[in-house]
KEVO-962311 format. One record per residue (C-alpha): x, y, z; residue in three letters. Coordinates in steps of 0.25 Angstrom, whole numbers, padded with zeros to 4 digits, always signed. Layout:
! KEVO-962311
XYZala ...
This chain:
! KEVO-962311
+0000+0000+0000met +0006+0013-0004ser +0005+0024+0006ser -0001+0037+0002ala +0009+0049-0002ser +0009+0059+0008ala +0006+0073+0002lys +0017+0083+0002pro +0016+0095+0011ala +0012+0108+0005pro +0024+0117+0003ser +0025+0130+0009leu +0032+0136-0003ile +0020+0137-0013pro +0012+0143-0001ala +0023+0154+0001leu +0024+0156-0014lys +0009+0160-0014arg +0010+0171-0004val +0010+0184-0012pro +0023+0191-0013ala +0017+0205-0008gly +0014+0197+0005asn +0029+0192+0007trp +0033+0206+0005val +0023+0211+0016leu +0027+0200+0026leu +0042+0203+0023ala +0039+0218+0026gly +0032+0215+0038leu +0042+0205+0044ala +0053+0217+0042thr +0045+0226+0052leu +0041+0214+0062val +0054+0208+0064val +0063+0221+0068pro +0050+0227+0076thr +0050+0213+0084val +0064+0215+0087ile +0063+0230+0091glu +0051+0225+0100ile +0060+0215+0106ala +0071+0224+0110lys +0062+0237+0116thr +0051+0229+0121ser +0053+0213+0123trp +0066+0215+0132asn +0058+0225+0142thr +0048+0221+0153glu +0037+0229+0146gln +0038+0220+0133gly +0043+0206+0137ser +0031+0200+0133his +0032+0203+0119gly +0039+0190+0115pro +0028+0182+0120ile +0017+0191+0114val +0024+0190+0101leu +0024+0175+0102ala +0010+0173+0105ile +0006+0185+0094ala +0014+0176+0084ile +0007+0162+0089trp -0007+0168+0088leu -0004+0173+0074phe +0001+0160+0069val -0012+0153+0075arg -0021+0162+0068ser -0014+0162+0055trp -0021+0151+0048pro -0034+0158+0050ala -0029+0171+0046met -0024+0164+0033arg -0038+0157+0032ala -0044+0171+0030ala -0034+0178+0024ala -0037+0189+0013arg -0027+0200+0009pro -0030+0213+0016gly -0036+0225+0010asn -0024+0232+0004leu -0031+0247+0006ala -0031+0243+0021ile -0017+0235+0023gly -0009+0244+0014ile -0012+0257+0022pro -0011+0250+0035ala +0002+0244+0031leu +0009+0257+0028leu +0003+0264+0040gly +0010+0254+0048ala +0023+0255+0041leu +0022+0270+0043val +0020+0267+0059leu +0032+0257+0057phe +0042+0267+0052ile +0037+0279+0062ala +0041+0269+0073gly +0055+0266+0066gln +0056+0281+0066ile +0053+0284+0080val +0059+0271+0085gly +0047+0266+0092ser +0045+0251+0094thr +0031+0253+0097met +0027+0260+0084phe +0036+0250+0076gln +0030+0239+0083ser +0016+0244+0081leu +0018+0247+0066ala +0024+0233+0065thr +0011+0227+0070tyr +0002+0235+0061leu +0010+0232+0050thr +0009+0217+0052gly -0006+0219+0053leu -0007+0226+0040ser +0002+0217+0033ala -0007+0205+0039leu -0019+0212+0035tyr -0014+0213+0021leu -0010+0199+0020leu -0022+0192+0026val -0034+0202+0029gly -0042+0207+0040trp -0050+0194+0041gln -0038+0185+0043ala -0032+0195+0053met -0045+0194+0061arg -0042+0179+0062arg -0029+0183+0070ala -0034+0195+0077trp -0029+0191+0091phe -0015+0187+0086ala -0013+0201+0078leu -0018+0208+0091leu -0009+0200+0099tyr +0003+0206+0092phe -0001+0219+0099ile +0006+0214+0112phe +0019+0213+0105val +0019+0228+0102leu +0027+0236+0113pro +0017+0246+0120pro +0020+0261+0119pro +0028+0266+0130gly +0020+0279+0131ser +0007+0270+0131phe +0013+0262+0143val +0018+0273+0151ala +0005+0280+0151val -0003+0266+0154leu +0006+0263+0165thr +0008+0276+0171gln -0003+0277+0181pro +0002+0264+0187leu +0015+0267+0187arg +0012+0280+0195leu +0005+0271+0205his +0016+0261+0206leu +0026+0273+0208ala +0018+0279+0219ser +0016+0265+0226ala +0030+0263+0225ala +0033+0276+0232val +0024+0274+0243ser +0030+0261+0245ile +0045+0266+0245leu +0041+0278+0254his +0034+0269+0264ala +0047+0261+0265ala +0055+0273+0269gly +0063+0276+0255leu +0064+0289+0250pro +0055+0289+0238val +0048+0300+0229ala +0039+0298+0216arg +0039+0307+0203glu +0029+0301+0194gly +0034+0287+0190leu +0048+0290+0196leu +0051+0285+0210ile +0063+0291+0218tyr +0069+0282+0229val +0081+0289+0234gly +0090+0292+0223pro +0083+0282+0214tyr +0072+0285+0203ala +0063+0274+0199leu +0053+0275+0187glu +0040+0266+0187val +0041+0260+0173gln +0030+0256+0164ala +0034+0241+0166ala +0031+0243+0182cys +0015+0244+0177ala +0016+0231+0173gly +0013+0234+0158ile +0021+0222+0153ser +0013+0212+0161ser +0000+0219+0157leu +0004+0217+0142ile +0009+0204+0143ser -0003+0199+0152leu -0012+0205+0142thr -0006+0198+0130ala -0006+0184+0136val -0020+0186+0142gly -0025+0190+0129leu -0018+0177+0122phe -0024+0169+0133tyr -0037+0173+0131ala -0037+0172+0116tyr -0031+0158+0117ala -0043+0154+0126leu -0055+0161+0120tyr -0051+0166+0106arg -0065+0160+0102asp -0073+0170+0111asn 
Protein backbone atom coordinates (compact mmCIF):
# COMPACT_ATOMS: atom_id res chain seq x y z
CA MET A 1 0.00 0.00 0.00
CA SER A 2 1.50 3.31 -1.06
CA SER A 3 1.49 6.12 1.45
CA ALA A 4 -0.13 9.40 0.51
CA SER A 5 2.37 12.07 -0.36
CA ALA A 6 2.45 15.00 2.02
CA LYS A 7 1.41 18.33 0.62
CA PRO A 8 4.24 20.85 0.50
CA ALA A 9 3.98 23.71 2.94
CA PRO A 10 2.98 26.98 1.30
CA SER A 11 6.00 29.14 0.64
CA LEU A 12 6.21 32.56 2.22
CA ILE A 13 8.04 34.08 -0.73
CA PRO A 14 5.02 34.17 -3.12
CA ALA A 15 2.92 35.77 -0.37
CA LEU A 16 5.56 38.43 0.18
CA LYS A 17 5.76 39.09 -3.56
CA ARG A 18 2.05 39.90 -3.61
CA VAL A 19 2.56 42.75 -1.14
CA PRO A 20 2.51 46.07 -3.08
CA ALA A 21 5.83 47.86 -3.31
CA GLY A 22 4.27 51.00 -1.84
CA ASN A 23 3.45 49.11 1.35
CA TRP A 24 7.07 48.03 1.74
CA VAL A 25 8.19 51.64 1.35
CA LEU A 26 5.66 52.73 3.97
CA LEU A 27 6.77 50.03 6.42
CA ALA A 28 10.44 50.79 5.85
CA GLY A 29 9.85 54.49 6.49
CA LEU A 30 7.91 53.67 9.65
CA ALA A 31 10.76 51.47 10.89
CA THR A 32 13.21 54.36 10.49
CA LEU A 33 11.07 56.33 12.94
CA VAL A 34 10.15 53.58 15.39
CA VAL A 35 13.62 52.11 16.02
CA PRO A 36 15.44 55.36 16.97
CA THR A 37 12.41 56.54 18.96
CA VAL A 38 12.32 53.36 21.06
CA ILE A 39 16.08 53.68 21.64
CA GLU A 40 15.62 57.31 22.73
CA ILE A 41 12.77 56.39 25.09
CA ALA A 42 14.92 53.63 26.57
CA LYS A 43 17.76 56.08 27.20
CA THR A 44 15.70 58.89 28.69
CA SER A 45 12.76 57.17 30.37
CA TRP A 46 13.23 53.43 30.95
CA ASN A 47 16.31 53.89 33.12
CA THR A 48 14.37 56.11 35.54
CA GLU A 49 11.89 55.22 38.27
CA GLN A 50 9.12 57.02 36.41
CA GLY A 51 9.48 54.98 33.21
CA SER A 52 10.86 51.66 34.44
CA HIS A 53 7.60 49.93 33.48
CA GLY A 54 8.13 50.77 29.79
CA PRO A 55 9.75 47.53 28.53
CA ILE A 56 7.08 45.34 30.13
CA VAL A 57 4.26 47.48 28.74
CA LEU A 58 5.86 47.46 25.27
CA ALA A 59 6.13 43.66 25.33
CA ILE A 60 2.46 43.33 26.36
CA ALA A 61 1.36 45.80 23.66
CA ILE A 62 3.27 43.91 20.96
CA TRP A 63 1.80 40.61 22.17
CA LEU A 64 -1.72 42.05 22.04
CA PHE A 65 -1.14 43.41 18.53
CA VAL A 66 0.23 40.08 17.25
CA ARG A 67 -2.79 38.24 18.67
CA SER A 68 -5.14 40.73 16.98
CA TRP A 69 -3.39 40.58 13.61
CA PRO A 70 -5.33 37.60 12.13
CA ALA A 71 -8.63 39.39 12.80
CA MET A 72 -7.22 42.61 11.34
CA ARG A 73 -5.97 40.83 8.22
CA ALA A 74 -9.39 39.27 7.66
CA ALA A 75 -11.03 42.70 7.67
CA ALA A 76 -8.20 44.57 5.96
CA ARG A 77 -9.17 47.12 3.31
CA PRO A 78 -6.85 49.96 2.22
CA GLY A 79 -7.73 53.22 3.96
CA ASN A 80 -8.94 56.40 2.33
CA LEU A 81 -5.95 58.30 0.93
CA ALA A 82 -7.70 61.63 1.47
CA ILE A 83 -7.68 60.89 5.22
CA GLY A 84 -4.54 58.84 5.65
CA ILE A 85 -2.07 60.99 3.71
CA PRO A 86 -2.82 64.29 5.57
CA ALA A 87 -2.75 62.44 8.90
CA LEU A 88 0.59 60.87 8.01
CA LEU A 89 2.09 64.19 6.90
CA GLY A 90 0.86 65.93 10.05
CA ALA A 91 2.47 63.25 12.23
CA LEU A 92 5.74 63.59 10.32
CA VAL A 93 5.72 67.36 10.83
CA LEU A 94 5.23 66.79 14.56
CA PHE A 95 8.13 64.32 14.52
CA ILE A 96 10.41 66.87 12.85
CA ALA A 97 9.34 69.49 15.40
CA GLY A 98 10.17 67.08 18.20
CA GLN A 99 13.60 66.49 16.70
CA ILE A 100 14.24 70.23 16.39
CA VAL A 101 13.30 71.07 19.99
CA GLY A 102 14.86 67.85 21.32
CA SER A 103 11.65 66.63 22.96
CA THR A 104 11.40 62.87 23.46
CA MET A 105 7.72 63.26 24.34
CA PHE A 106 6.88 64.97 21.00
CA GLN A 107 9.05 62.49 19.10
CA SER A 108 7.39 59.45 20.67
CA LEU A 109 3.88 60.89 20.25
CA ALA A 110 4.60 61.67 16.59
CA THR A 111 5.92 58.14 16.05
CA TYR A 112 2.77 56.70 17.60
CA LEU A 113 0.53 58.85 15.38
CA THR A 114 2.64 57.98 12.33
CA GLY A 115 2.17 54.30 13.09
CA LEU A 116 -1.60 54.72 13.37
CA SER A 117 -1.72 56.66 10.09
CA ALA A 118 0.40 54.07 8.28
CA LEU A 119 -1.71 51.24 9.66
CA TYR A 120 -4.87 53.01 8.51
CA LEU A 121 -3.47 53.31 4.98
CA LEU A 122 -2.54 49.62 4.98
CA VAL A 123 -5.59 47.93 6.52
CA GLY A 124 -8.31 50.59 6.96
CA TRP A 125 -10.52 51.65 9.86
CA GLN A 126 -12.59 48.48 10.15
CA ALA A 127 -9.49 46.34 10.60
CA MET A 128 -8.06 48.77 13.17
CA ARG A 129 -11.24 48.44 15.20
CA ARG A 130 -10.46 44.74 15.62
CA ALA A 131 -7.28 45.69 17.48
CA TRP A 132 -8.48 48.86 19.23
CA PHE A 133 -7.27 47.78 22.67
CA ALA A 134 -3.79 46.85 21.48
CA LEU A 135 -3.44 50.13 19.60
CA LEU A 136 -4.55 52.19 22.59
CA TYR A 137 -2.32 50.17 24.92
CA PHE A 138 0.78 51.48 23.12
CA ILE A 139 0.02 54.89 24.70
CA PHE A 140 1.39 53.58 28.01
CA VAL A 141 4.78 53.15 26.31
CA LEU A 142 5.02 56.88 25.63
CA PRO A 143 6.84 58.89 28.31
CA PRO A 144 4.40 61.29 30.05
CA PRO A 145 5.12 65.00 29.57
CA GLY A 146 7.12 66.37 32.47
CA SER A 147 5.08 69.57 32.81
CA PHE A 148 1.81 67.61 32.97
CA VAL A 149 3.21 65.24 35.59
CA ALA A 150 4.50 68.18 37.65
CA VAL A 151 1.12 69.94 37.63
CA LEU A 152 -0.78 66.72 38.30
CA THR A 153 1.33 65.69 41.28
CA GLN A 154 2.05 69.12 42.80
CA PRO A 155 -0.84 69.13 45.36
CA LEU A 156 0.17 65.72 46.69
CA ARG A 157 3.85 66.69 46.80
CA LEU A 158 3.00 69.83 48.77
CA HIS A 159 1.13 67.73 51.32
CA LEU A 160 4.04 65.31 51.52
CA ALA A 161 6.51 68.15 52.06
CA SER A 162 4.33 69.68 54.78
CA ALA A 163 3.94 66.32 56.55
CA ALA A 164 7.68 65.65 56.36
CA VAL A 165 8.47 69.06 57.86
CA SER A 166 6.01 68.46 60.70
CA ILE A 167 7.56 65.08 61.51
CA LEU A 168 11.13 66.42 61.38
CA HIS A 169 10.19 69.43 63.49
CA ALA A 170 8.60 67.15 66.09
CA ALA A 171 11.85 65.17 66.15
CA GLY A 172 13.72 68.33 67.11
CA LEU A 173 15.57 68.86 63.84
CA PRO A 174 16.18 72.35 62.42
CA VAL A 175 13.84 72.24 59.43
CA ALA A 176 12.07 74.72 57.18
CA ARG A 177 10.04 74.49 53.99
CA GLU A 178 9.71 76.68 50.92
CA GLY A 179 7.23 75.20 48.48
CA LEU A 180 8.57 71.78 47.50
CA LEU A 181 11.99 72.44 49.04
CA ILE A 182 12.76 71.14 52.53
CA TYR A 183 15.74 72.65 54.33
CA VAL A 184 17.28 70.47 57.04
CA GLY A 185 20.26 72.30 58.48
CA PRO A 186 22.70 72.92 55.61
CA TYR A 187 20.89 70.48 53.30
CA ALA A 188 18.12 71.18 50.80
CA LEU A 189 15.78 68.40 49.69
CA GLU A 190 13.22 68.62 46.88
CA VAL A 191 10.06 66.52 46.72
CA GLN A 192 10.20 65.13 43.18
CA ALA A 193 7.29 63.86 41.06
CA ALA A 194 8.39 60.27 41.70
CA CYS A 195 7.60 60.81 45.40
CA ALA A 196 3.92 61.17 44.47
CA GLY A 197 3.83 57.62 43.08
CA ILE A 198 3.19 58.61 39.45
CA SER A 199 5.26 55.67 38.15
CA SER A 200 3.26 53.22 40.27
CA LEU A 201 0.00 54.83 39.11
CA ILE A 202 0.86 54.45 35.42
CA SER A 203 2.23 50.92 35.70
CA LEU A 204 -0.63 49.65 37.86
CA THR A 205 -3.18 51.22 35.49
CA ALA A 206 -1.54 49.52 32.51
CA VAL A 207 -1.41 46.13 34.24
CA GLY A 208 -4.96 46.51 35.58
CA LEU A 209 -6.37 47.34 32.14
CA PHE A 210 -4.56 44.38 30.61
CA TYR A 211 -5.92 42.07 33.31
CA ALA A 212 -9.47 43.37 32.83
CA TYR A 213 -9.24 43.02 29.05
CA ALA A 214 -7.82 39.49 29.25
CA LEU A 215 -10.70 38.35 31.46
CA TYR A 216 -13.66 40.43 30.28
CA ARG A 217 -12.89 41.51 26.68
CA ASP A 218 -16.19 40.01 25.48
CA ASN A 219 -18.11 42.40 27.77
